[in-house]
N, C-alpha and C positions, 0 to 999 in steps of 0.2 A: 533481504538480505543480498548482495552483489557478489557475481561469480568473481574473484581475481587471483592472479599468480600470488605466490609468497612471496617473493621479491617488493611487487606491486604492496602486499600487506606492510611487510616491512620498513618501505618507503614512508606510507601513511602513517604509521607508527610513531616515526621520527618526525615528520612533519607535522602532526598534530599537537604531539607532546614540543617542537618549536614552537608554534603558535601560541599554546598554552604559555609559555613557561620560558622568558625572554635570556636564563642563564643553559637552557641550552644549546648544544652545536655539537655537529659533526667535526670531526679530522682524519685524517689520512691519508695513504696516498693514492692516488686518482681520485680522490672521492667527489669534486668539481668538478672541474672543466670536461673529464673523462667519464665522469658519473658513475664510479666505480668498477672494477673489474669486471664484476657479477650483475652493473646496471643497477643497483638497490637505492642508491643513492639519487637517479635519477631526476633531474626538475628541483632537488631542492637548493641549488648554484643559484642560479636565475632566481627563487622564490624569496632567498634569503641573504645570500651576499657573501664575500669573501670573508668577513669577520666570522659571519657563523657557519662556514661551510668551507676547512680550510685543505688545503692541501698542503703535504708535509712532503722532507726529505724520504729517502728510502733507508729510514733506519729506526727500526723496530723498535728499541731501546729507548730512542728518542722520543718518537712518537706516544709510547705506553707513560715514560717521564714526564714527558712536556702534560698527559693528561692526569697523572696523578698530581700534579701542583696544581693545576686549574680548577683541581675536583677539590684538591681543601682549600682554597681559596675561595671558593664559595659558588665553584662554577659546575655544571651537569655535563659534561665529554660524553659522547660517544664518540669511540675510538676502533675505527676497522682497521681491519688487519687484513694484509691480501687473501691470504690462509691460515689454517690453524698452524701448521709446518712452522712457521715463521713469527709464531709466538716463542718460540723456543730462543730466540734473538733477544727477547722483553721477561727471560722469566725473573730476573733479578729484578725489576720493576713490579711485577704481577707479583711474587710471592713475600718479598721481602720488603716490600713498604706499600702498593694498596692494599693487600692483606694485611699486613702486619702492622700498620702505622695507627689505625682505629683502639689498636690493642695496646700499642706502647706509650699511647698519649692517651691512654685509660678514659679515651670516650669521647675526649676536647677537642677532637680531629676525626672527620671525617672522609672519607672518600666515596662519595658520591658518582661512581662514574660505569660506565658499559664497556664491555670490549667484547667488539664483535667479531667473530672468524667463522670463513666458511672452512669444513675440509669434508672426509670423506672420500673415495675410490668411484671409479666409475668413467670418468673421464679422459683417460690414458695420458696424466699427466706426471706420472712417475713418482718414487717414493719420497720427494723433496715436497709434493704440493694437497696429498690425497691422507694422508693417515688422519688416525681418528682418535686425540687425545682429552677424550672426554674423561678418564679413568684419571690421569695426570691431573687436572684441575681438580675433581672432585677428592682429591686429598687434601688440600691446601684448607685449614681454617680460615677462617674471613674471607672466604670467598663462596658467592652465589654461582652455581650452574644450571644455566638454560638448556635444553635440549627441544626444542619445538617440531613435531612433524607435520601440523598442518598449518595454513595461510592464517585461520583465524586464531588458533593456538600463538602463531609467532609474531599477531599482531598485540592480540591481548597481554606476552609475558613481556615483549618487547617494552609496551609502555609501563609496564610495572616496575620493569630492570630500571629503566629511565626517572622513574621517582623514587627509588629506593634509596637507602641511606647506604649501601654497603656496596663495595665495588664486584660487580657482575660480569662474567666470563657466558659469553652469548655463541653458543656453537650451532651452525648453519649448516646442513647438508647440502652439496654444491647440486647434488641430483633433484634436488627438492625445488629449488628459487622457481622452476617452470610450472608447478603443478599449481591446479586452479583447485579453488574452496571455493564453499562461501562463508562473507566474511560480515559482521551486522552490519550495516550501515548508520550515520548518526548517530551511532550508542557508544559512550567514553567508558566501553569495557573493558575491563582490568582481571587478567588471571593471575589470582594469590600465589605465589612460588608454594611448593612444596602440596600442591592436589592433581594427585596422577588422575586418568580418565581410563574406564574400561569400556574398550572400542569395542567389544563384540563379547554377550553374555556365553558363559560355556559351562559344563558340569563334572567335565571327565578333566579338565589340563588347563595350568596356568602359564599362557606364554606372554612373556613381558619382553616387548620390543623399543629399544632404543631410537631416535631419530629416523632415517629409513627404514630399518627393520621393523617399526612401529606396521610400515605398509606390507613389507614382507611376513609378519606374523599373521598382518588382515589375510593379505591372499592364502598362505598356507592354513589356515582357520577354516577357511571355505573350500578348498579341499580337501582337508580331511572330514570334514562333514558330508561333504559328497561322496568320496571313492570309499572312506575309511571308517564313517558312523561315529565318529570320534567329535565329539561338541568341547571345542578350546573356546577359553575367555582370553581373549588377548587387554591387555593392559598397556598403556604407555604413561610413563610415569612422568614426561614432562618438562622435569625440573628434579635434577640428582643430588642436589642438597639447597635447598633441605630435601628431602625422600620423603615422600610419602607412602610409609613404609605400611601404614595399617590397609589400605587398600588392596595393596600386594598379599599381606597377609590373610587376609579374610579371604580372597580370593584363593590363595593357597590350602589353608581351611577348608573349602569349600570342595575344591577339586581334588586333593588330595598329592599332586604331581607340579612338577613347576619346569619351563625350558625357557629361558633366558638366550634372547640374543641380541648380537652386538658387533658393531663391523672393527670393531678393536680388538688387539690381539689380546691371547687368552690369559698369559701372565699375568696377574696382579690389577685384570681389567675389571671392566663395571657387571660382568658378572659374576664373577671370583668374590666380588664384594656383595652384591646380592644373594648371592648361594649359601655365602656364610651367614648372613645377615637371617634367612629364609630357615636354613636348618637350626641354630642357633635359637630362635624362639619359634618355629611351628613343628620341630623336628615330631611331635608326638602323632600329628597329623598325616605325615610324609608315608605313603607306601611306596615312593622309589626312590630313588638319589636323583637331586637337582640335577638337568640335564642343563649346558652349556653349548651355543653355538656363536663362535666367534672367525672373525676375521682371520686366515691366514699366520702362522708365526714367522713372518718374513716380511721384509724393505717393502711395498707397493710397486708389484710388476709394471713395465709401461707395456706390453704387449698386450694386445687387446686379451686374447685367450686367457692368458697367464693373469691377467689383472681379476678378469672374471671370477678363476678357480682361487681367489685368494678371498670372496668376499662374497659371505654368505647368502644362499638365495631359497627359495621356497622346499623345495627338495630338500633340504638341508633341515630345515626345520621340521619338515616332515617325518624325517628318518631319526631324530633328536624326539619327538613326540611319542613315536612308533619304538622305540625304545622303552620311554617312560612307561609306557601302558602296554607293555607285553604283557602277554598271561592274566593280566586283569580285564580286558574289555572281549566281547564275542569276536569271533574271529581273529583271535591271534595268540601267536603261539606261548605254549608254558614255557620260558625261558627268560633268562635273565637277558638286557640287551647292553649294548654299549653307546654312550653319548657320542655328539660329534662334535668336533671342533673347527 
């Protein structure tokens, strides 16, 4: 295995699929000459040329609309939007066209396209570049939603997304582009959608982390084990639609407690959805209410200190776990706790 950064894993996935299938092409703002705002498309223009690596005007509605048309005509576009916030300008094309066309045409027209979007806070880019809209796209039938947290998963999921016959929303956290991880070499590894992974085995509480929060959850679990003697199981869903609910429920039935960690807003978020599903389908196994750790209910601040205060950290996860386990484990107080948002 080679240890590479996530941006390199994503680039390799696109390059390999473009070599394998001449119908695959990339389009978006600055994906060619500039090689992408986050350098994910580095080297693609040089190898594949302008016909297959297309710089576009600054018009998200146009970019996605052109991608929808190309997909309907038999091509497989990979559309890059500079940030997830800018995808709001293309919601008509994403929701009313990409997601709905296969249904409206009774399956006779398909839209095999991938829409890649970076998001998440931590880089002082302000509220128009830093939000987490996983929940927005999770709600739309007809879309698949991927949220990888490691280079290996990013590559394998992107390859699966490119080959899929459905439109895929592929969300990449801006803070994860530079992380390194082992990625299989010389293997055509495809990761099917709807397969969560248990990042850490545990017995006392289940922590579910989305995107960067999967790493935060792992770090919190290590500290909980070391300082509090609490064994936390960490699950990374990897895709939100389809969702591997079975793996989550199996874990919750084992631990009897759940904490969900996301960077998005608390109202109508991914955590709210998961909390409801867990409560509906594993209520008899729960020994405490499901806890949610979310981003602050504010537009993302620009100020460094305020931005960090708006993003969940390990200490927030630890507080939520302690609230879920109070009175049930050695060394904890016998009183109810309050979950943290």
